[in-house]
C-alpha positions as CSV (number, residue, x, y, z in Angstrom):
1,X,-15.1,-7.5,15.1
2,X,-14.4,-3.8,14.5
3,X,-11.4,-2.4,12.8
4,X,-9.7,-1.8,16.1
5,X,-8.2,-4.5,18.2
6,X,-7.3,-4.6,21.9
7,X,-4.3,-6.9,22.3
8,X,-4.2,-9.8,24.8
9,X,-1.6,-8.5,27.2
10,X,-2.2,-4.8,26.8
11,X,-4.9,-2.1,26.8
12,X,-3.1,-0.5,23.8
13,X,-5.5,-0.2,20.8
14,X,-4.0,-0.3,17.2
15,X,-5.9,0.5,14.1
16,X,-5.2,-0.5,10.5
17,X,-3.9,2.5,8.6
18,X,-5.4,3.7,5.3
19,X,-3.2,4.0,2.1
20,X,-2.3,7.6,1.1
21,X,1.0,7.4,-0.8
22,X,1.1,6.0,-4.3
23,X,-2.6,5.1,-4.2
24,X,-3.6,3.4,-7.5
25,X,0.0,2.6,-8.5
26,X,0.2,-1.2,-8.6
27,X,3.6,-2.8,-8.0
28,X,2.0,-6.2,-7.1
29,X,-1.3,-7.3,-5.7
30,X,-1.3,-9.0,-2.3
31,X,-3.6,-8.8,0.7
32,X,-0.7,-9.6,3.1
33,X,1.5,-6.7,3.0
34,X,2.0,-3.2,1.6
35,X,5.4,-1.4,1.3
36,X,5.9,2.3,1.4
37,X,2.5,3.7,2.2
38,X,4.0,6.7,3.7
39,X,7.7,6.5,3.0
40,X,9.8,3.5,4.1
41,X,7.1,1.7,6.0
42,X,5.7,-1.8,5.9
43,X,2.2,-2.9,6.7
44,X,0.7,-6.4,7.3
45,X,-2.9,-6.5,6.4
46,X,-3.3,-2.7,7.1
47,X,-1.3,-2.7,10.4
48,X,2.0,-0.9,10.6
49,X,4.7,-3.5,11.5
50,X,6.2,-1.2,14.1
51,X,2.9,-1.3,16.0
52,X,2.8,-5.1,15.6
53,X,6.4,-5.6,16.7
54,X,5.8,-3.4,19.8
55,X,2.4,-4.7,20.9
56,X,1.8,-8.1,19.6
57,X,3.1,-11.6,20.2
58,X,4.3,-13.9,17.4
59,X,1.1,-15.9,17.4
60,X,-1.0,-12.8,17.0
61,X,0.9,-11.7,13.9
62,X,0.8,-15.2,12.6
63,X,-2.9,-15.3,13.0
64,X,-3.3,-11.9,11.3
65,X,-1.4,-13.2,8.2
66,X,-3.1,-16.4,8.0
67,X,-6.7,-15.5,9.0
68,X,-6.8,-11.9,7.9
69,X,-7.4,-10.3,11.3
70,X,-5.9,-10.0,14.7
71,X,-7.4,-12.7,17.1
72,X,-9.6,-12.0,20.0
73,X,-8.3,-13.3,23.4
74,X,-10.3,-16.5,23.0
75,X,-9.1,-17.0,19.4
76,X,-5.6,-16.4,20.5
77,X,-5.8,-19.0,23.3
78,X,-7.2,-21.6,20.8
79,X,-4.5,-20.8,18.2
80,X,-1.7,-21.1,20.7
81,X,-3.2,-24.5,21.8
82,X,-3.4,-25.6,18.2
83,X,0.2,-24.5,17.5
84,X,1.5,-26.3,20.7
85,X,0.0,-29.5,19.5
86,X,1.9,-29.2,16.3
87,X,5.3,-29.0,17.9
88,X,6.0,-32.6,18.6
89,X,8.6,-34.6,16.8
90,X,7.8,-37.8,15.0
91,X,9.2,-40.9,16.8
92,X,11.6,-41.7,14.0
93,X,13.1,-38.3,14.2
94,X,13.5,-38.5,18.0
95,X,15.3,-41.9,17.5
96,X,17.7,-40.3,15.1
97,X,18.4,-37.5,17.4
């Protein structure tokens, strides 16, 4: 997969952004997010959260955070199926409710 991703319900293409501000100044090391690349912004795995919020579904962002990349259409469908299977309540919890 390239560094550009076409989202499931859109023809919009988003690209991870490269760091320019405060390069080389560590405040903490994480692959998940970067704060303040170019001001008061936040990036998840290189993608601006404003782009993600506008163009991605919850499951797409969850996949990005867990697996390190935005899913393809097939990966997203499989991921949604997997998550749906995990939504059930145990019988003892249903009894209490």
